[in-house]
C-alpha angles and dihedrals in degrees: 000000000000132000113198117171127157135183097004126138108230115226115194092253093048091048092050090050092051094047091064089051093048092062091078102031123119091194128032120186118177106161118168094004098133092246121169139190091282090061088052091064089060092044090052089056090050091051091050095051103032104073092174094063109114104159130044120178119184104157122161098018127126095241096141126188091297090057093051090050089056092046094050092056086068094041091055094058108110092231092059111114100179113152105176126041122181118190103155116158095001098139094256125161135190088282089074092056096074090055092046090047088060090053093049090050095047107034116067089175092069108096102157129049121177113184102149123141092039127115095241094140128197093291092054096048090048086062090050089052089057088057091049090056091060111106090231092062113098098173115165103173128039122178117191107157119147092013097131093248123167135196090277091075095070098081091055092044092051091050089052091047091052091055099039114068089164094069111114105162132038123178118188100154122147097024125121099246105137131196098294093055093044090052090052091047091051091050089052092049092052092049097041121094092225118117097222114195102176129037120175118186103159117160095002098135094261121162133175087280094081098035094094090059092048087049090054090054090052093052094044101042112059087174091069106099102152121054126168121182096155122150093031123118098236095138128191093306091054092048090053089055092047091052090060088065094037091054094048113115090236093058114098098177116169104169124036124177117192101157118157094003098139091254122160135189086281088074093054094079090062092039091051091052088050093049094048098047110028101080093181092063110101104156133037130171118201096162118158097012121128096241095143126191094298091056093046091050090056091050091050091052088055091049088060091060111106090228092062110102097172113151102176128039121180113191101150116154095008100137094260125158140180088285095076096046095089089057091047090050092050091051092048091053092054107032110081095180102060109105104159127043121178106186101145127132091044125114096246095141128193093293092053094049091047088057092045090053090063088064093042090056093052112113091235094057111100100178114159104174124035124180117196102156117153095005099137092258127160137183088280093082097040096089090058092044088050089054090053091048093050098044104033105075093179090063106094103154130046128173117197098157123151094022125122097242096142124183095310094056096042091051091054090052090049091054089057093047091055093057116099090227092062111099097182114147101175129026113183116204108164119171098004119137120227134157127262089252091058090044089057090050091052093050091048090049091053090051093050093045107035091176089067118084117196110197116199 
């Protein structure tokens, strides 16, 4: 049994009602429910008595250190079998870390701990690392983003990594680490016996200076399949170094996020080589990099290579225009694997999207999700988009937000949605003006086709 409630104010009567339900739940999720430390006393009692409870999610509640102390009294009971604990943004400080250390040391069932968005600080997380080093700890996933960590945390993390071969995922994004600390962390990862699968280092003050060390991790850890270094100023020179590790035969990367990394079209030669030869790579994010049309054209050429198995491409806000749309269309008509294309916030225009639709309509195109928000579109391209919607049954999600489609364009889309051949599940239309008459049509359409969700 599962209890999943979000964004609900808990009256005493409602809380009492839920408590009786929780006694038999395997999963309890209560994000954004205005819970406090007093609620944690009740939850602790639930944890002590409900031996089937394996997941507890309490994100975005003002639990505080006192709340965690109450919770942990239940978590420390030998009969507790909790596996996943989510405490993101719960107003915790380093004082909670001693209590959580006790849990890590005593509960081998706990495999996931999510404590991001809390002011734990370097001193607090050092205490957590002590708990990780206990032989009883079997932690597999540790999430520590926005925890006010500094470079001084790396020594403790490396010691924990050395002693914890079970660790599969480590998230350190949005902490002020810097190149020196990241280099030390990478050295620890290479030396550790852990088989890390996910490493997230977004907005950690990384430059090209530490990319060689990250590259070494990639070439030495075939287990690493998910790397995110977005929002770091690595630049073209850093990307070139990363690609050395990414192209290594040992590297089995599947998901690569490089958003806002100060990349230009100069990086696209290396990226194209990666796309056309690394068959394990299925998702790449290049959002907010100045790739321009010339860079996108190189990427599209790589997508046409039979070895490319990419399924998701994110190139939002990359300085693209109508010029690259012919290359995009050509890639779409050849690549059977691409399922998701985020190409919004680029000045594609109606003419560009018309050209793209030629590729989308090709029998070999299997696109499922297409994002074209804020692309300077008008009603002029909606007839062609409607044709794609009506004839391309694999297309289930379309985002056209922040475009001036007006009544004329929306009505053309509605015509497509009404057709039995249209398999659309979600049409996203944020910040688009239409009349009350068209609004009535949209509401009626949703009622007649309950499988269709129109988001506006």
